[in-house]
C-alpha positions in Angstrom: -6.4 -18.8 -2.2 -9.6 -16.7 -2.1 -10.7 -13.4 -3.6 -12.3 -11.4 -0.8 -14.1 -9.2 -3.3 -16.0 -12.3 -4.5 -16.0 -14.3 -1.2 -16.1 -11.8 1.6 -17.0 -14.4 4.1 -14.3 -16.9 3.1 -12.0 -16.2 6.1 -14.7 -17.5 8.4 -12.9 -20.9 8.3 -10.2 -19.4 10.5 -6.4 -19.5 10.4 -3.8 -17.0 9.4 -4.2 -15.4 5.9 -1.7 -13.3 3.9 -3.2 -10.6 1.8 -2.2 -8.8 -1.4 -4.9 -6.5 -2.6 -4.6 -4.8 -6.1 -5.7 -1.2 -6.1 -8.4 -2.1 -8.7 -9.1 -5.5 -7.1 -9.0 -8.4 -6.6 -8.3 -8.6 -2.9 -6.5 -12.0 -2.7 -5.8 -13.9 0.5 -3.7 -17.1 0.9 -3.8 -19.5 3.9 -0.6 -21.4 4.6 -0.4 -24.8 6.2 2.4 -23.7 8.6 2.8 -20.3 10.1 5.5 -19.2 12.7 4.5 -16.3 14.9 5.8 -14.7 18.1 9.4 -14.2 19.4 10.7 -17.4 17.7 9.7 -16.1 14.2 11.9 -13.7 12.2 11.0 -10.2 13.2 13.2 -8.5 10.6 14.2 -9.4 7.1 17.6 -7.9 7.6 19.8 -10.7 8.9 16.9 -13.1 8.9 17.1 -16.9 8.9 15.7 -17.0 5.4 18.2 -18.2 2.8 20.5 -15.5 1.5 20.6 -15.4 -2.3 22.1 -12.9 -4.7 19.8 -10.3 -6.1 20.3 -9.6 -9.8 18.1 -6.7 -10.6 17.5 -4.9 -13.9 19.9 -2.3 -15.2 19.1 1.2 -13.9 18.8 2.5 -17.5 16.1 -0.1 -18.4 13.3 1.3 -16.2 10.4 2.9 -18.1 7.5 5.0 -16.7 3.9 4.6 -17.7 3.7 8.5 -17.7 6.7 10.5 -18.8 7.4 13.9 -17.3 5.3 15.9 -19.8 2.4 13.5 -19.4 2.5 13.6 -15.6 2.7 17.3 -15.5 -0.3 17.5 -17.9 -2.2 15.2 -15.5 -1.5 17.5 -12.6 -2.9 20.4 -14.6 -6.0 18.4 -15.4 -6.6 17.5 -11.7 -6.2 21.2 -10.7 -8.9 22.0 -13.3 -11.2 19.4 -11.6 -10.5 21.1 -8.3 -11.3 24.5 -9.7 -14.6 23.1 -11.0 -15.4 21.6 -7.6 -15.6 18.0 -8.6 -12.7 16.9 -6.3 -10.5 18.3 -3.5 -7.6 16.0 -4.1 -6.6 13.1 -6.4 -3.5 10.9 -6.1 -1.9 10.5 -9.5 0.6 7.7 -9.9 2.9 6.3 -12.5 4.2 2.7 -12.8 7.9 2.1 -13.4 8.9 -1.2 -14.9 12.0 -3.0 -16.3 12.5 -6.3 -17.9 13.7 -9.0 -15.5 14.0 -12.6 -16.9 15.8 -14.9 -14.5 17.7 -17.8 -16.0 15.6 -20.2 -13.9 12.0 -19.7 -12.9 11.2 -16.7 -10.8 13.5 -14.1 -9.3 14.3 -14.4 -5.6 11.8 -12.3 -3.7 13.6 -12.9 -0.5 16.9 -11.6 -1.9 15.2 -8.3 -2.9 13.4 -8.1 0.4 16.7 -8.5 2.3 18.4 -5.8 0.1 15.6 -3.4 0.9 15.6 -4.2 4.6 19.3 -3.4 4.7 19.2 -0.2 2.6 15.7 1.1 3.3 14.3 -0.4 6.6 10.5 0.2 6.9 8.0 -0.5 9.6 5.8 -2.7 7.3 8.5 -4.4 5.3 7.7 -7.8 4.0 7.6 -10.4 1.2 4.7 -12.5 0.0 5.7 -15.1 -2.6 3.5 -18.0 -3.9 5.4 -19.6 -6.7 3.6 -20.3 -10.0 4.5 -24.0 -9.6 2.4 -24.2 -6.3 -0.7 -24.9 -8.3 -2.4 -21.8 -6.7 -2.7 -18.3 -8.2 0.8 -17.0 -7.9 2.0 -13.8 -6.3 5.4 -12.1 -6.0 5.4 -8.9 -3.9 8.2 -7.2 -1.9 7.2 -4.2 0.1 9.1 -1.5 2.1 5.9 0.3 3.0 6.0 3.0 5.7 2.2 3.3 5.9 -0.4 1.5 8.0 -3.7 0.9 6.2 -5.5 -1.1 8.8 -4.7 -2.7 12.1 -7.2 -4.7 14.1 -6.8 -5.6 17.8 -9.2 -7.6 20.0 -9.7 -5.7 23.3 -11.2 -7.0 26.5 -12.7 -4.2 28.6 -12.9 -4.0 32.4 -16.5 -5.2 32.2 -15.4 -8.2 30.3 -16.8 -6.9 27.0 -14.8 -8.0 24.0 -14.5 -5.4 21.2 -12.3 -4.9 18.1 -10.3 -1.7 17.7 -9.3 -0.7 14.2 -6.5 1.8 13.5 -5.5 3.5 10.3 -2.5 5.9 9.9 -2.6 7.7 6.6 0.6 9.3 5.2 0.1 12.5 3.2 2.8 15.1 2.8 6.4 14.1 1.7 9.7 16.0 1.6 13.4 15.2 1.8 13.5 16.8 5.3 10.9 17.8 7.8 11.8 21.5 7.1 10.7 20.9 3.5 7.1 20.0 4.5 4.7 22.8 3.3 1.3 24.2 4.2 0.1 22.3 1.0 1.3 19.1 2.6 -0.6 19.8 5.8 -3.7 20.6 3.9 -3.4 17.3 2.0 -3.1 15.4 5.2 -6.0 17.0 6.9 -8.3 16.2 3.9 -7.3 12.6 3.8 -7.5 12.2 7.6 -11.1 13.4 7.4 -11.8 10.9 4.6 -10.3 8.0 6.7 -12.5 9.1 9.7 -15.6 9.1 7.5 -14.7 5.6 6.1 -14.2 4.1 9.5 -17.5 5.7 10.7 -19.3 3.3 8.3 -18.2 0.2 10.3 -17.5 1.6 13.8 -19.7 2.4 16.8 -21.1 5.9 16.8 -18.8 8.3 18.7 -15.9 5.8 18.9 -13.9 7.2 15.9 -11.3 9.7 16.9 -8.1 11.2 15.5 -5.5 10.4 18.1 -2.6 12.1 16.3 -2.7 14.7 13.6 0.2 15.8 11.4 2.9 13.9 13.2 6.3 14.0 11.5 7.9 10.7 10.7 11.4 10.3 9.4 12.3 7.5 7.0 15.4 6.9 4.9 15.8 9.9 2.7 12.2 11.1 3.4 10.0 12.9 5.9 6.3 12.3 6.1 3.2 13.7 7.8 1.2 11.0 9.5 -2.1 11.1 11.3 -3.7 8.3 13.2 -7.4 7.4 13.3 -8.9 4.8 15.7 -12.4 3.4 16.1 -14.3 0.5 17.7 -16.0 -1.9 15.2 -19.8 -2.3 15.5 -20.8 -5.6 17.2 -22.7 -6.8 14.1 -19.5 -6.3 12.0 -17.5 -8.5 14.2 -20.0 -11.4 14.3 -19.2 -14.6 12.4 -18.2 -15.2 9.7 -16.1 -12.1 10.3 -15.7 -8.4 9.5 -13.4 -8.2 6.6 -16.0 -8.0 3.8 -17.6 -5.0 5.6 -14.3 -3.4 6.6 -12.8 -3.5 3.1 -16.0 -2.4 1.6 -15.9 0.7 3.7 -12.3 1.6 3.4 -10.7 0.1 0.3 -8.9 1.4 -1.7 -6.9 3.4 0.9 -7.9 7.0 1.2 -4.3 8.3 1.1 -3.7 6.9 -2.4 -7.1 7.7 -4.0 -8.3 11.2 -3.0 -11.3 13.1 -1.7 -14.1 12.6 -2.4 -13.0 9.1 -3.1 -15.5 8.2 -5.8 -14.7 11.3 -7.8 -11.0 10.8 -7.3 -11.2 7.2 -8.5 -13.0 8.3 -11.7 -10.3 10.9 -12.4 -7.5 8.3 -11.7 -9.2 5.9 -14.2 -9.2 8.6 -16.8 -5.6 9.8 -16.4 -3.5 6.7 -15.5 -2.8 4.6 -18.6 -2.1 1.2 -16.8 -3.5 -0.5 -13.7 -1.7 0.0 -10.4 -1.8 -3.6 -9.4 -0.5 -4.2 -5.8 0.8 -0.7 -5.8 -1.5 1.5 -3.7 -3.4 -1.6 -2.7 -2.7 -3.5 0.5 -0.2 -6.0 1.7 -0.3 -7.8 5.1 -1.9 -10.5 7.2 -5.1 -11.4 9.0 -5.3 -13.8 12.0 -8.9 -14.7 12.1 -8.7 -16.8 15.3 -6.9 -14.1 17.3 -9.0 -11.3 15.8 -5.9 -9.3 14.8 -4.6 -8.0 11.5 -2.1 -5.7 10.0 -2.4 -4.4 6.5 0.0 -1.9 5.0 -0.7 0.4 2.1 1.1 -1.0 -0.9 3.5 1.9 -1.4 7.3 1.6 -1.8 6.4 -1.8 -3.2 7.8 -4.0 -6.0 6.0 -6.8 -7.8 7.2 -9.1 -10.5 5.0 -10.6 -13.3 5.8 -13.3 -15.8 3.8 -11.6 -18.4 3.0 -7.8 -18.5 0.3 -7.2 -21.1 -0.1 -3.5 -20.0 3.6 -2.7 -20.4 5.4 -1.9 -23.7 7.5 -5.0 -24.6 5.5 -7.3 -22.3 7.3 -10.3 -21.0 8.7 -10.8 -17.4 9.1 -7.5 -15.7 9.7 -6.0 -12.3 7.4 -3.1 -11.4 7.4 -0.2 -8.9 4.9 2.6 -8.4 5.3 6.2 -7.4 2.8 9.1 -7.1 1.7 12.3 -5.4 -1.5 13.9 -4.0 -2.6 16.7 -6.3 -4.6 19.7 -4.9 -5.3 23.2 -6.0 -2.0 24.2 -4.4 0.0 21.7 -6.6 2.8 22.8 -8.9 3.3 20.3 -11.8 7.0 20.4 -11.7 7.1 20.0 -7.9 4.8 17.1 -8.0 6.9 15.3 -10.7 9.9 15.9 -8.5 8.1 14.3 -5.5 7.4 11.1 -7.5 11.1 11.1 -8.4 12.1 11.5 -4.8 9.9 8.7 -3.6 11.3 6.3 -6.3 15.0 7.2 -6.3 16.3 5.3 -3.3 14.3 2.1 -3.8 14.8 1.9 -7.6 18.6 2.3 -6.9 18.5 -0.6 -4.5 16.5 -2.8 -6.8 18.8 -2.0 -9.8 22.1 -2.7 -8.0 23.8 -6.0 -8.7 25.8 -8.0 -6.2 
């Protein structure tokens, strides 16, 4: 296991690495001794060859929020005041839900929760990364049903034989229960963040290569509709040279624009002032990097659960299951509507995680 914030060149040894990046850092990557890829590997968690186990989640009444409704609404009012003063155009304000979860033996089954989510809330970037505490490495327990692509890298061979690396990001901004519920405010949010992603990629891509290939596309997911835009660029040659590009790419783009705000530096400062607990893997990144193939796929860590054996930032501490939810706040935001959006995003997944077999 390496921390890419401290060792940005560590992936230069090659291999396939699995990544869990906390919103505040670190960006941790684990390399496994055996990796299955291609058509023989499991392509979907639902009905997978992984062992089926019962999922025994927390009681639905046991979930607590780091910000209650009054506190969240007050945070929206504060962000709108920052917008009025001109210090920020948009800031994503989040709250962390957590519930006690103490298995009788060891750690809860990440695979069991992943299979439950795959059956009840299939997602394009669903996955599970579990390194047990008994492994001797720094442990991790993350299950994601993320619908959002943070970064995809693809090695491309041109007609002239030139090898380049294309990087793609597809920020989600704008959420409603149906496509008809998406508002002008949602479209404004998306355009702001798409421009921020474009600017982030310009820092590591060839001049003139960054383009928005899709703007404000509507995507339907279980119980939700999102606005999604797609930004593509070609990495600069010196970025792709050994020992590899990931220190530069993450330095230019992390944390993801869609879950921070614009301008990013101002939004991060406001987030630090208003959110009482760290986000952890929520709003970070979850995925994989194949160094030898020059490919990667990292999802934004939304619609994501994580379990910790000790939770020092949560009232009551002890072993707990966590889940994050949030919304992008602009001048057009209504505090009550933004609270309802956080409830909408959490409702289905919290219900699945709370249900007992």
